[in-house]
Each structure stands twice: as C-alpha cells, then as structure tokens.
C-alpha positions as CSV (number, residue, x, y, z in Angstrom):
1,X,0.0,0.2,-0.1
2,X,1.0,3.5,-0.9
3,X,0.6,6.5,1.6
4,X,0.5,10.0,-0.2
5,X,1.3,13.3,2.2
6,X,-1.7,15.6,2.3
7,X,-2.5,18.9,4.3
8,X,-6.1,20.1,5.3
9,X,-6.1,23.8,6.4
10,X,-9.4,25.1,8.8
11,X,-10.0,28.7,9.0
12,X,-12.7,30.2,11.0
13,X,-13.1,33.1,13.4
14,X,-14.5,31.2,16.4
15,X,-11.8,29.3,18.3
16,X,-14.5,26.8,19.6
17,X,-15.6,26.2,15.9
18,X,-12.1,25.4,14.8
19,X,-11.8,22.6,17.8
20,X,-14.8,21.3,16.8
21,X,-13.7,20.7,12.8
22,X,-10.3,19.5,13.6
23,X,-11.6,17.3,16.4
24,X,-14.0,15.9,13.9
25,X,-11.7,15.2,11.3
26,X,-9.2,13.6,13.7
27,X,-12.0,11.1,14.0
28,X,-12.0,9.9,10.8
29,X,-8.1,8.9,11.1
30,X,-9.6,5.5,12.3
31,X,-12.0,5.3,9.8
32,X,-10.0,6.3,6.6
33,X,-6.8,4.7,8.1
34,X,-4.4,8.0,7.7
35,X,-1.6,9.3,10.1
36,X,-1.4,12.4,11.6
37,X,2.4,13.9,11.0
38,X,2.0,17.3,12.7
39,X,-0.6,20.0,13.9
40,X,0.2,23.5,13.6
41,X,-2.3,26.3,15.2
42,X,-2.2,30.0,14.4
43,X,-4.1,33.3,15.2
44,X,-4.1,36.2,13.6
45,X,-5.6,39.8,14.0
46,X,-6.8,41.7,11.3
47,X,-6.8,45.5,10.5
48,X,-10.4,45.7,11.6
49,X,-9.8,44.1,14.5
50,X,-11.1,40.8,13.7
51,X,-9.4,37.2,15.4
52,X,-9.4,34.6,12.6
53,X,-8.1,31.2,14.1
54,X,-6.4,28.7,11.8
55,X,-5.1,25.1,11.9
56,X,-2.9,23.2,9.3
57,X,-3.0,19.0,9.8
58,X,-0.4,17.7,8.3
59,X,-1.1,13.8,7.4
60,X,-0.3,10.4,5.4
61,X,-3.3,8.9,3.7
62,X,-3.1,5.4,2.0
63,X,-4.2,5.3,-1.7
64,X,-4.9,2.2,-3.5
65,X,-2.8,1.6,-6.5
C-alpha cells in the first residue's frame, strides 16, 4: 500500500468552531486509516480587529494502487 502526504487547513472566526472541525477530522483518522504527522495552530488579528483562528494538519493517507 502506498501513502500520500496531504495537508488540510481549517480557518474560522471562533476558536470553539476550530476545535470542533479539527476534532471531527481527527475522528476520521481511524475510519480512513490516515496518520497525523503534525498539527500547527495560528491566531491572526486583522486590521478590523477580527481574530482569525487557523489550523494546518499534515498527514499521510493510504491510496490504492
């Protein structure tokens, strides 16, 4: 079986929403058989004083040949 490395990026305005989306994605790990390599979070404040929360998940996923 071959594994392909992929990136998934989540961006939301509410940190609770980000947590919900990332946790849902991580629950799929067992069902789809992928492996998490790294997770990175970032908080950005825009010029209009809006906070943006983002998360990048770097993972490998099996693909059928």
